N, C-alpha and C positions, 0 to 999 in steps of 0.2 A: 662737332664742337662749337662751330659758330652758331648752331641753333640753340644750344645750352645757353651760351652767353646771351643771345638775343632774348630768350626766355627769361633768364635771370634778370636782366636789364629792364625789361618790360614790367616784370612782377615788382621789382624795387620801385620803378616809377609810379605805378599805380598806387602801391601801398604808401609810398612816401607822400604822393600828391594828396591822398585822403587825409593822411596824418597832418600835413602842414596847412591844407586847405581849411580845415576847421578853425584854424587860428588866423591865418592870413586873410581869409576871404569871409569873414564873419557875416558880411553883408550880402553875400551871394545866397541864393537858395540851394537846395540840394540837387536839383536837376542842373542848375547853372555849374555847379562843382563837378558833377558827373560829366557834363559835355565838355569842360575844360579838361578833365582827367582824360577823357577819351581822345581829344584833339592832341594832347601831349603824348600819349601813347602810341596814337597812329603816326604822327610825325616822327617820333623817335625811331619807331619801328622802321619807317621809310628810309630815314638817315642811315640806319645800321644796314640796311639791304643795299643801299647805294654804293656802287663801287667808286663813285666820284667824291664821296664825302666820308671822312673818318667820323662817323656817328658818335663814337665814344668821347670825342673832344668837343662835342656841341650839346649845350645844356638847353632844355626846351621849358618854357614856362608859359601858361595861358591864363588869361583873365577875360571873361566875357566875349571870348572868341578873338581876343587880341593876343598874338603870340610874340614871345620875346625869344631871341635866339642869342646865346652868350657862349663864350668859350673861345677856342681857337680854331683857325682854319690854316691849312698849308698854303694856300694860295688864294688870290682873289676869285679865281674861277671856282674854288671849292666853296668860298663864302657866298658866292651868287647862287650856286646849285643848292646849297642848304636852304637859302631863301626861297628858291623857286619851289623846292619840295613843299615847304611849309605853306607858301601862297597858294598852292594848288590844291591843298588838303581842304575837303568839303568841311564846311562850318567855320573857316578862318576868315575873319573880318579884315584883319591887317597883320602885317608882321614888321616887328621892330628888330632889325638885325644889328646886333651889338657884337657879332664876332670880330675877333682881331686876328690879323694875319701873324703866324707865328715867326719870329726872327730865325733866320738860318744860321 
C-alpha cells in the first residue's frame, strides 16, 4: 500500500512539476527544468521513505538546484531531518527550509 502511495505521489509531482515549470520557470532551459524536477522527485521519495519525516506534510520545490521545503513538521528534529535529506541529495546547491512546527 505504501508503495502505491509513493508511486502516485511521485507521478503527481513529476507531472505537476512539468506543467507548472513551463509557466513559472520560463527563463530556464529544458534541461534545467528536468534537473529541478528530478531533484524534487528524488527528495520527495527520500522524505516519504524516511521514518523520521512525515513526507506527505513536506512540499518540495527547486529552481536551479536551490531547494525550498515548506509545509509542516511535527518537531524541530523532523524539520532538521527533512533539511538534512534535501541537503545531502546530489545536485542540491542550497536548501531554504520554510517548514513550520505544527502546534500540538
